[in-house]
C-alpha positions in Angstrom: 116.0 114.4 6.7 112.7 115.0 4.7 110.2 112.5 3.4 108.1 112.4 0.3 106.1 110.0 -1.9 106.2 109.8 -5.7 103.4 108.5 -7.8 104.5 107.7 -11.4 101.9 107.1 -14.1 101.8 103.5 -15.7 102.6 105.1 -19.1 105.6 107.0 -17.9 108.6 107.1 -20.3 112.0 108.5 -19.4 112.2 109.9 -23.0 109.1 112.0 -22.7 108.9 115.2 -20.6 106.1 114.7 -18.0 104.1 117.2 -16.1 104.5 117.1 -12.3 102.0 118.1 -9.6 103.1 118.7 -6.1 100.3 118.3 -3.4 100.8 119.6 0.2 98.9 118.4 3.2 97.0 120.5 5.8 98.1 121.2 9.4 98.4 117.8 11.2 98.1 115.9 8.0 100.5 113.7 6.2 101.8 112.8 2.8 100.0 109.4 2.8 96.6 111.0 3.3 97.1 113.2 0.2 98.2 110.1 -1.8 95.0 108.3 -0.5 91.4 108.9 -0.8 90.9 112.2 1.0 89.5 115.5 -0.1 87.6 114.0 -3.1 90.2 111.4 -4.1 94.0 111.0 -4.4 95.9 114.3 -4.7 92.8 116.4 -3.9 90.8 114.5 -6.5 92.9 115.4 -9.6 95.1 112.3 -10.1 92.1 110.5 -11.8 91.7 113.5 -14.0 95.3 114.0 -15.0 96.4 110.3 -15.3 99.6 111.1 -17.2 101.2 113.3 -14.5 103.8 112.5 -11.8 102.4 113.3 -8.4 104.5 114.3 -5.4 103.2 114.4 -1.8 105.6 115.6 0.8 105.7 115.4 4.6 105.7 118.6 6.7 107.8 118.9 9.9 106.4 119.5 13.5 105.5 123.2 13.9 107.9 124.8 16.3 106.1 128.1 16.7 104.3 127.0 19.8 100.9 127.8 18.4 100.0 124.5 16.7 100.8 121.9 19.4 103.7 120.6 17.3 101.5 119.3 14.5 103.1 118.8 11.1 102.8 121.5 8.6 104.7 124.1 6.6 105.7 126.8 9.0 108.8 127.5 6.8 111.0 128.3 9.8 114.3 129.8 8.6 113.1 129.1 5.0 113.3 125.2 5.6 110.2 124.4 3.6 111.1 126.5 0.6 114.6 125.0 0.7 112.9 121.5 0.8 110.8 122.3 -2.3 113.9 123.5 -4.1 115.7 120.3 -3.3 112.6 118.3 -4.3 112.5 120.0 -7.6 116.1 119.3 -8.2 115.7 115.6 -7.2 112.8 115.3 -9.6 114.7 116.8 -12.4 117.6 114.4 -11.8 115.5 111.2 -11.5 112.7 111.8 -13.9 112.1 113.5 -17.3 110.3 116.5 -16.0 108.4 118.9 -18.2 109.8 122.2 -16.5 107.1 124.2 -18.3 104.3 122.2 -16.5 105.0 122.0 -12.8 102.0 122.6 -10.6 101.1 122.9 -6.9 98.0 122.3 -5.0 97.1 122.2 -1.3 94.5 122.9 1.4 94.8 125.2 4.5 98.5 124.8 5.6 99.1 123.1 2.3 97.5 126.0 0.4 99.7 128.4 2.5 102.7 126.4 1.3 101.4 126.6 -2.3 100.9 130.4 -2.0 104.4 130.7 -0.5 105.8 128.8 -3.4 104.0 131.2 -5.7 105.6 134.0 -3.8 109.3 132.6 -3.6 109.5 130.3 -6.7 106.9 131.8 -9.1 108.6 131.2 -12.3 109.2 127.5 -11.5 105.5 126.7 -11.2 103.2 127.1 -14.2 100.1 127.2 -12.1 98.8 126.9 -8.5 95.5 125.9 -6.9 95.4 126.7 -3.2 92.3 126.1 -1.1 91.8 128.2 1.9 95.3 129.7 1.8 97.2 132.9 2.6 100.7 134.2 2.2 103.0 134.5 5.2 104.7 137.9 5.6 104.8 140.8 3.3 104.5 140.1 -0.4 107.1 142.8 -1.0 109.6 139.9 -0.2 108.3 137.9 -3.1 110.1 137.4 -6.3 107.4 139.1 -8.3 107.2 136.4 -10.9 104.1 135.6 -12.7 102.2 132.3 -12.1 98.6 131.3 -13.2 96.4 130.8 -10.3 92.9 129.2 -9.4 92.3 130.2 -5.8 89.4 128.8 -3.7 88.1 130.1 -0.3 85.1 129.9 1.8 83.4 133.1 3.0 82.7 131.5 6.3 86.1 130.1 6.9 86.8 130.5 10.7 90.4 129.1 10.6 92.1 130.9 7.7 90.3 134.1 7.2 89.1 134.8 3.6 91.0 138.1 3.8 94.2 136.1 3.6 93.0 134.4 0.4 91.9 137.7 -1.0 95.3 139.1 -0.4 97.1 136.3 -2.2 94.6 136.5 -5.0 95.2 140.2 -5.5 98.9 139.8 -5.4 98.9 137.1 -8.1 96.2 139.0 -10.2 98.3 142.1 -10.0 101.3 140.4 -11.2 99.4 139.2 -14.3 98.0 142.8 -14.9 94.4 141.6 -14.7 91.6 144.0 -14.5 89.2 144.0 -11.5 86.4 142.8 -13.9 85.4 139.2 -13.7 83.3 136.8 -15.9 81.6 133.7 -14.5 83.1 130.4 -15.6 82.5 126.7 -14.9 82.1 125.4 -12.2 79.9 127.8 -10.4 80.8 130.0 -8.2 84.1 130.5 -10.0 85.0 133.7 -11.8 87.9 134.5 -14.1 89.5 138.0 -14.2 89.6 139.7 -17.6 92.6 141.4 -19.2 95.3 139.1 -17.7 98.6 138.7 -19.4 98.5 135.8 -22.0 99.0 132.5 -20.2 98.5 133.8 -16.8 94.8 133.6 -15.9 93.5 134.3 -12.4 90.4 132.4 -11.2 88.7 133.1 -7.9 86.3 130.5 -6.5 84.5 132.0 -3.4 82.0 129.6 -1.9 79.7 130.0 1.1 81.1 127.3 3.2 83.7 127.2 5.9 87.3 125.7 6.2 86.8 122.9 3.7 87.6 121.7 0.3 84.5 122.1 -1.7 83.3 119.3 -3.9 83.8 121.3 -7.1 87.5 122.0 -6.5 89.1 118.7 -7.8 87.6 119.0 -11.2 88.1 122.8 -11.4 91.9 122.4 -10.5 92.4 119.7 -12.8 90.7 121.5 -15.7 92.7 124.6 -14.8 96.0 122.7 -14.9 95.2 121.0 -18.2 94.9 124.4 -19.8 98.8 124.6 -19.8 
């Protein structure tokens, strides 16, 4: 059995297709934290900025790898978390009027790893992702090679999830969109956007000088990015 919370906007209509944002917690976190006032506000600070969206926060299972003291997370043992995401997507589609062209994912740390893995395994299902301090498990050659727009944030001093993992995820998604290696600065600072990407699949990289944290600019940046679609 798996648990999740649904936050439906006051103006929701079952006759109008509505965007959906999935938000995933960090190692040892929980779904109620994400729905509450943590990391800059509800759902990483984007609920107040996208008030017409349905938000979903799900609960991870205890890590059985033996390296994280059994804390809850997204280890994806035997593919269980990707299977959970597939089931959640199907449940949402059955119970709500979901705009399938505007389904998004956001997360920090283990939640960002989950978001990156969704981009890897379910790329065409998600319109855009916004991981903070993430990485991709395993070899990207196992990914479905489907394009997804991405805004990726990582601290250069991160001592828990090395920035190299975020760079690898960035380069994978940037490559799928056929972006160049040239960037241009965008708001907010220090974000840059790669040039030459396929239409509709921008790649934005926000490298800050902090450690393993959600920087204060990320909520606004992610909300603005999602609203592009």
